[in-house]
Backbone as CSV, one residue per row, in Angstrom:
resi,resn,N_x,N_y,N_z,CA_x,CA_y,CA_z,C_x,C_y,C_z
1,MET,10.028,-35.203,-15.867,9.524,-34.445,-14.811,10.038,-33.679,-14.274
2,GLY,9.419,-32.457,-14.282,9.299,-31.257,-13.356,10.402,-31.315,-12.220
3,ARG,10.804,-30.196,-11.662,11.617,-30.394,-10.582,10.753,-29.769,-9.515
4,LYS,10.897,-30.212,-7.947,9.514,-30.156,-6.754,9.324,-28.083,-6.778
5,LYS,8.500,-28.457,-6.971,8.145,-27.088,-6.342,8.628,-27.365,-5.171
6,ARG,9.356,-25.639,-4.479,9.508,-25.717,-3.051,8.659,-24.795,-1.993
7,GLU,8.825,-25.723,-0.529,7.438,-25.023,-0.253,7.782,-23.445,0.249
8,HIS,6.491,-22.477,0.174,6.134,-21.584,0.952,6.826,-21.595,2.251
9,LYS,7.607,-20.300,2.564,8.562,-20.293,3.326,7.940,-18.553,4.530
10,GLU,7.305,-18.546,5.811,7.503,-17.040,5.849,7.917,-16.280,6.315
11,THR,9.148,-16.085,6.001,10.244,-15.553,5.359,10.089,-14.869,4.143
12,ASP,10.527,-15.261,2.685,9.901,-15.543,1.629,8.860,-14.051,1.379
13,TYR,9.756,-13.876,-0.011,8.873,-11.781,0.188,7.826,-12.348,-1.088
14,VAL,7.433,-11.492,-0.883,5.381,-11.515,-0.940,5.145,-12.082,-2.518
15,ASN,4.646,-12.527,-2.617,3.482,-12.789,-3.447,2.008,-11.665,-4.236
16,ASN,2.530,-11.313,-5.489,1.265,-10.419,-5.832,0.110,-10.699,-6.047
17,SER,-0.549,-11.709,-5.884,-1.500,-12.194,-5.997,-2.519,-12.617,-5.027
18,GLU,-1.758,-12.720,-4.123,-1.290,-13.289,-2.782,-2.184,-11.674,-2.404
19,LEU,-1.183,-10.628,-2.468,-1.415,-9.046,-1.950,-1.969,-8.392,-2.631
20,LYS,-2.690,-8.614,-3.655,-4.020,-8.487,-4.244,-4.957,-8.509,-3.573
21,GLN,-5.229,-9.947,-3.342,-6.659,-9.907,-2.439,-6.200,-9.610,-1.116
22,MET,-5.607,-9.561,-0.721,-4.905,-9.231,0.411,-5.867,-7.580,0.864
23,VAL,-5.450,-6.534,-0.643,-5.887,-5.363,0.050,-6.914,-5.222,-1.273
24,ILE,-7.778,-6.328,-1.704,-8.931,-5.548,-1.658,-9.506,-5.946,-0.737
25,GLU,-9.711,-6.901,-0.247,-10.825,-7.473,0.912,-10.367,-6.842,2.024
26,TYR,-9.104,-6.455,2.364,-9.247,-4.795,3.381,-9.871,-3.935,3.102
27,ASN,-9.456,-3.641,2.058,-10.366,-2.274,1.448,-11.470,-2.758,1.780
28,ASP,-12.367,-3.264,1.199,-13.682,-3.988,1.756,-14.608,-4.348,3.038
29,THR,-13.602,-5.110,4.225,-14.454,-5.053,4.550,-13.159,-3.943,6.463
30,ASN,-12.520,-3.258,6.071,-11.572,-2.357,7.040,-12.881,-0.699,7.192
31,PRO,-13.809,-1.139,8.974,-14.046,-1.193,9.461,-14.613,0.910,9.541
32,ALA,-12.310,0.807,9.903,-12.289,2.187,10.424,-12.254,3.060,8.432
33,ASP,-11.959,3.143,8.154,-12.062,3.138,6.418,-13.457,3.020,6.640
34,ASN,-13.716,4.467,6.563,-15.862,4.787,6.445,-15.686,6.390,4.970
35,GLY,-14.819,6.263,3.847,-15.105,7.024,2.971,-14.820,7.717,2.611
36,GLU,-14.934,8.690,4.211,-14.353,10.585,4.051,-13.593,10.973,2.474
37,TRP,-12.441,10.575,2.645,-11.563,11.040,2.522,-12.410,11.452,-0.151
38,LEU,-13.330,10.483,-0.041,-13.840,9.983,-1.677,-14.310,11.388,-1.872
39,ASP,-14.402,12.121,-1.617,-15.014,13.575,-1.603,-13.802,14.664,-2.210
40,ARG,-12.469,14.324,-1.390,-11.330,15.008,-1.529,-11.198,14.528,-2.697
41,PHE,-11.125,13.555,-2.777,-10.318,12.590,-3.597,-11.174,12.425,-4.868
42,GLU,-12.005,13.079,-5.539,-13.092,13.202,-6.892,-12.491,14.178,-6.632
43,LYS,-12.709,15.653,-6.180,-12.319,17.171,-6.535,-10.916,16.974,-7.505
44,THR,-10.219,16.362,-6.729,-8.524,16.619,-7.172,-9.009,16.090,-8.535
45,MET,-9.862,15.022,-8.834,-9.418,14.201,-9.914,-10.103,14.913,-10.810
46,LYS,-10.983,16.003,-10.162,-11.630,16.533,-11.699,-11.111,17.737,-12.028
47,THR,-9.919,18.459,-10.789,-8.861,19.083,-10.766,-8.027,18.943,-11.701
48,LYS,-8.198,17.999,-11.798,-6.584,17.182,-12.868,-7.739,16.686,-14.180
49,LYS,-8.916,16.483,-14.132,-9.240,16.651,-15.392,-9.063,15.179,-15.728
50,LYS,-8.955,13.989,-14.614,-8.984,12.760,-14.696,-10.785,12.254,-13.982
51,LEU,-11.465,12.862,-14.276,-12.936,12.655,-13.391,-13.655,10.725,-13.723
52,ASP,-13.349,11.657,-15.580,-14.222,10.736,-17.041,-13.654,9.102,-16.148
53,SER,-12.273,8.890,-16.427,-11.565,7.642,-16.134,-11.947,6.791,-14.920
54,ILE,-12.202,8.103,-13.626,-11.964,6.753,-12.051,-13.520,7.336,-11.652
55,ALA,-14.387,7.637,-12.546,-15.609,7.756,-12.188,-15.743,6.443,-11.775
56,PRO,-15.806,5.245,-12.501,-16.699,4.274,-11.812,-15.711,3.603,-10.575
57,TRP,-14.952,3.984,-10.776,-14.287,3.307,-9.372,-15.268,3.789,-7.595
58,ILE,-14.885,5.072,-8.124,-15.408,6.224,-7.191,-16.511,5.486,-6.782
59,ALA,-17.744,5.355,-7.165,-18.805,4.253,-7.562,-18.593,3.523,-6.653
60,LEU,-17.628,2.233,-7.128,-17.506,1.660,-6.787,-17.603,1.130,-5.328
61,ARG,-16.246,2.371,-5.273,-16.391,2.993,-3.339,-17.302,3.219,-2.501
62,ARG,-18.209,4.025,-3.554,-19.397,4.517,-2.635,-19.867,3.532,-2.492
63,GLU,-20.422,2.244,-3.155,-21.185,1.232,-3.020,-20.908,0.434,-1.816
64,LYS,-19.461,0.361,-1.846,-18.786,-0.492,-1.526,-18.923,-0.592,0.237
65,TYR,-19.093,1.237,0.445,-19.037,1.883,2.105,-19.986,1.807,2.152
66,SER,-20.941,2.473,1.679,-22.788,2.180,2.554,-22.985,0.294,2.496
67,LYS,-22.271,-0.641,2.644,-22.602,-2.025,3.279,-21.671,-1.397,4.963
68,PRO,-22.435,-2.329,5.402,-22.044,-1.789,7.653,-20.501,-3.265,7.937
69,ARG,-20.017,-2.191,7.631,-18.745,-3.150,8.523,-18.601,-2.862,9.973
70,GLU,-17.848,-4.112,10.450,-17.291,-3.687,12.282,-15.786,-4.928,12.625
71,TYR,-15.078,-4.504,13.368,-14.100,-5.209,13.400,-14.580,-6.939,14.056
72,THR,-14.199,-7.515,13.669,-14.164,-9.137,13.312,-12.773,-9.685,13.324
73,PRO,-13.040,-11.359,14.639,-11.644,-11.369,13.890,-10.729,-12.034,12.794
74,GLU,-11.385,-11.578,11.592,-11.346,-12.149,10.565,-10.173,-11.204,9.917
75,PHE,-10.838,-10.156,10.181,-10.361,-8.454,9.702,-9.263,-8.158,10.534
76,GLU,-9.445,-9.418,11.515,-7.854,-8.823,12.690,-6.887,-9.136,11.992
77,ARG,-7.164,-10.978,11.969,-6.341,-11.681,10.716,-5.666,-10.791,9.757
78,LEU,-6.669,-10.979,9.109,-5.799,-10.276,7.663,-5.038,-8.792,7.692
79,SER,-5.377,-7.911,8.492,-4.675,-6.720,9.026,-3.303,-6.698,9.014
80,ASN,-4.050,-7.636,10.031,-2.164,-8.677,11.263,-1.214,-9.214,9.084
81,LYS,-1.829,-10.161,8.784,-0.658,-10.511,7.637,-0.886,-9.273,6.817
82,LEU,-1.825,-8.297,6.289,-1.300,-7.743,5.394,-0.049,-6.372,5.752
83,PHE,-0.226,-6.179,6.796,0.894,-4.966,7.980,2.635,-5.929,7.045
84,CYS,2.581,-6.745,7.527,3.531,-8.199,7.752,3.967,-8.170,6.758
85,ALA,2.685,-8.495,5.239,3.363,-7.764,3.778,3.842,-6.764,3.402
86,ILE,3.669,-5.644,3.853,3.560,-4.265,4.076,5.107,-4.564,4.131
87,GLU,5.552,-4.575,5.595,6.613,-4.886,6.288,7.835,-5.049,5.225
88,LYS,7.841,-5.932,4.763,8.551,-7.052,3.979,8.404,-6.295,2.754
89,ILE,7.699,-5.451,2.296,8.384,-4.565,0.498,8.548,-3.447,0.732
90,VAL,8.274,-2.688,2.544,8.820,-1.638,3.160,10.426,-1.474,2.908
91,ARG,10.112,-2.925,4.010,12.167,-2.711,4.190,12.689,-3.294,2.905
92,GLY,12.551,-4.359,2.942,13.528,-5.182,0.891,13.457,-3.487,0.226
93,ARG,12.741,-2.437,-0.199,12.897,-0.977,-1.376,13.696,0.054,0.150
94,VAL,13.906,0.302,0.581,14.663,0.942,2.124,16.417,0.019,1.640
95,ALA,15.403,-1.150,2.473,17.048,-1.486,2.283,18.318,-1.296,0.638
96,CYS,17.596,-0.567,-0.165,17.573,-0.459,-1.924,19.059,1.282,-0.870
97,PHE,18.844,1.549,-0.600,19.436,2.765,0.055,20.039,2.851,0.881
98,THR,21.670,3.722,0.421,22.828,3.774,2.037,22.138,4.672,2.733
99,ILE,20.918,4.477,4.175,21.279,5.059,4.835,21.027,5.253,5.985
100,PRO,21.868,6.270,6.862,22.450,6.070,7.654,21.627,5.259,9.406
101,GLN,21.907,4.007,9.828,21.303,3.308,10.526,19.838,4.023,11.496
102,GLU,20.570,5.400,12.221,19.917,5.895,12.873,18.713,6.843,12.172
103,GLU,18.974,7.455,10.540,17.264,7.758,10.160,16.805,6.319,9.163
104,LYS,17.685,4.827,9.658,16.549,4.150,8.407,15.357,3.575,9.308
105,GLU,15.510,3.026,10.774,13.978,3.011,10.706,12.733,3.912,11.451
106,ASP,12.849,5.317,11.484,12.647,6.915,10.901,11.341,6.515,9.664
107,LEU,12.670,6.056,8.906,11.967,5.594,7.287,11.234,4.623,7.242
108,ILE,11.607,3.907,7.656,10.712,2.882,7.517,9.301,2.957,8.015
109,GLN,8.657,4.077,8.973,8.227,4.025,9.882,7.325,5.184,8.923
110,GLU,8.076,6.229,8.049,7.449,7.098,7.539,6.649,6.732,5.998
111,CYS,7.224,5.319,6.225,6.733,4.587,5.000,5.781,3.736,5.102
112,LEU,6.134,3.702,6.008,4.617,2.213,6.525,3.217,3.260,6.374
113,LEU,3.521,4.113,7.374,2.621,5.150,7.773,1.886,5.903,6.045
114,ALA,3.128,6.371,5.711,2.355,6.494,3.911,0.986,5.257,3.003
115,VAL,1.623,4.143,3.425,0.784,2.355,2.476,0.205,2.561,3.854
116,LEU,-0.285,2.856,4.692,-1.899,2.144,5.503,-2.631,3.714,5.056
117,LYS,-1.991,5.140,4.647,-3.238,6.423,4.976,-3.344,6.171,2.831
118,TYR,-2.205,5.237,2.508,-3.343,5.265,0.339,-3.214,4.271,0.448
119,ILE,-3.523,3.164,1.045,-3.896,2.052,0.424,-5.723,1.996,-0.104
120,ASN,-6.674,2.226,0.391,-7.598,2.388,-0.326,-7.983,3.122,-1.204
121,ARG,-7.335,3.657,-1.632,-6.819,3.674,-2.905,-6.566,3.298,-4.306
122,TYR,-5.828,2.124,-3.444,-5.825,1.152,-4.779,-7.313,0.353,-5.167
123,ARG,-7.142,0.702,-6.929,-7.872,0.180,-7.871,-7.747,-1.365,-7.845
124,GLU,-8.851,-1.870,-7.875,-9.647,-3.257,-8.245,-9.924,-3.336,-9.475
125,ASP,-10.400,-1.703,-9.830,-11.448,-2.148,-10.956,-10.461,-2.306,-12.378
126,VAL,-9.719,-2.105,-11.954,-8.029,-2.135,-13.512,-6.819,-3.831,-13.038
127,ASP,-6.744,-4.146,-13.855,-5.937,-5.248,-13.789,-4.587,-4.348,-13.191
128,SER,-3.856,-4.076,-12.580,-3.243,-3.567,-11.541,-2.977,-4.216,-10.875
129,SER,-0.810,-4.139,-10.610,-0.588,-4.691,-9.512,-0.095,-4.258,-7.995
130,ALA,-0.736,-4.397,-7.191,-1.176,-4.495,-6.217,0.731,-3.793,-4.557
131,PHE,1.655,-4.769,-5.576,2.923,-5.248,-5.639,3.401,-3.475,-6.401
132,ALA,2.796,-3.491,-7.215,3.307,-2.393,-8.075,2.777,-0.423,-7.186
133,TYR,1.818,-0.282,-6.558,1.056,-0.642,-5.966,1.949,0.632,-4.926
134,ILE,1.649,-0.490,-3.969,2.166,0.065,-2.770,4.084,0.132,-3.176
135,THR,4.843,0.018,-3.844,5.818,0.185,-3.712,6.134,1.428,-4.984
136,GLN,5.320,1.988,-5.199,4.885,3.492,-5.381,5.144,4.119,-4.292
137,ILE,3.723,4.489,-3.622,3.785,4.755,-2.468,5.235,4.805,-1.257
138,ILE,5.590,3.914,-1.588,6.783,3.513,-1.175,8.469,4.986,-1.477
139,ASN,8.065,4.818,-2.497,9.438,5.279,-3.136,9.080,6.996,-3.557
140,ASN,7.644,7.456,-3.007,7.851,8.391,-2.956,7.685,8.689,-1.937
141,SER,7.145,7.790,-0.770,7.337,8.427,1.010,8.940,9.156,0.930
142,ILE,10.095,8.084,0.653,11.136,7.906,0.441,11.846,9.283,-0.308
143,MET,11.263,9.516,-1.221,11.668,11.096,-2.141,11.367,12.050,-1.335
144,LEU,10.084,12.070,-0.054,9.369,13.568,-0.162,10.776,13.268,1.170
145,ASN,10.943,12.359,2.010,12.137,12.197,3.426,13.183,13.048,2.954
146,MET,13.179,12.643,1.968,15.073,12.609,1.091,15.002,14.206,0.643
147,GLY,13.983,14.463,-0.200,13.917,16.150,-0.434,14.282,16.777,1.141
148,ASN,13.243,17.115,2.817,13.510,17.165,3.371,14.415,17.178,4.641
149,HIS,15.828,16.262,4.143,16.691,15.856,4.835,17.791,16.719,4.041
150,THR,17.920,17.384,5.483,19.187,18.512,5.190,20.912,18.175,5.052
151,GLU,21.094,17.517,6.103,22.199,16.830,6.764,23.497,16.366,5.279
152,SER,22.484,14.910,4.931,23.455,14.727,3.574,22.636,13.428,2.699
153,MET,22.369,13.494,1.754,21.490,12.673,1.143,22.246,11.570,0.567
154,TRP,20.817,10.836,1.037,20.842,9.388,0.604,21.580,8.346,-0.981
155,CYS,22.266,7.667,-0.796,22.280,7.426,-2.239,21.780,6.082,-2.932
156,ARG,21.140,5.575,-3.425,20.972,4.282,-4.071,22.322,3.511,-4.047
157,VAL,22.340,1.903,-3.550,23.404,1.431,-3.662,22.814,0.600,-5.221
158,PRO,24.062,0.391,-6.290,23.636,0.032,-6.786,23.689,-1.813,-7.427
């Protein structure tokens, strides 16, 4: 007989498969995202000579943006749940650095804004980790903030 599996608690960390489903559903139903960023994104990928590999995903996104979207109570619940999950990831990642307390909340806000800006670029057409994608956005935001920080450099806690 195996050990009994413990129940999931609201304070637990984020499950990647649940996060992936939330991100995909959020991207498919977000009425505030009309896909206007896709043209710039496509141009950037063309410049970087990566358009061939990403063209099917861009076509998929354009197809999804062609369907009407509206705010619904289900979307509100989903966006709140996704935001809570993203905030847990951000706070966990920021906790890995020794940052002066007065700067920590500012950094958390910057990371949250970055994730919310780039969450719609998550590629559901490839088998990728939503957790890793969000963590990479957070890392990039932290590094950008460290580069702009002149007083003291933060160091990673071993």
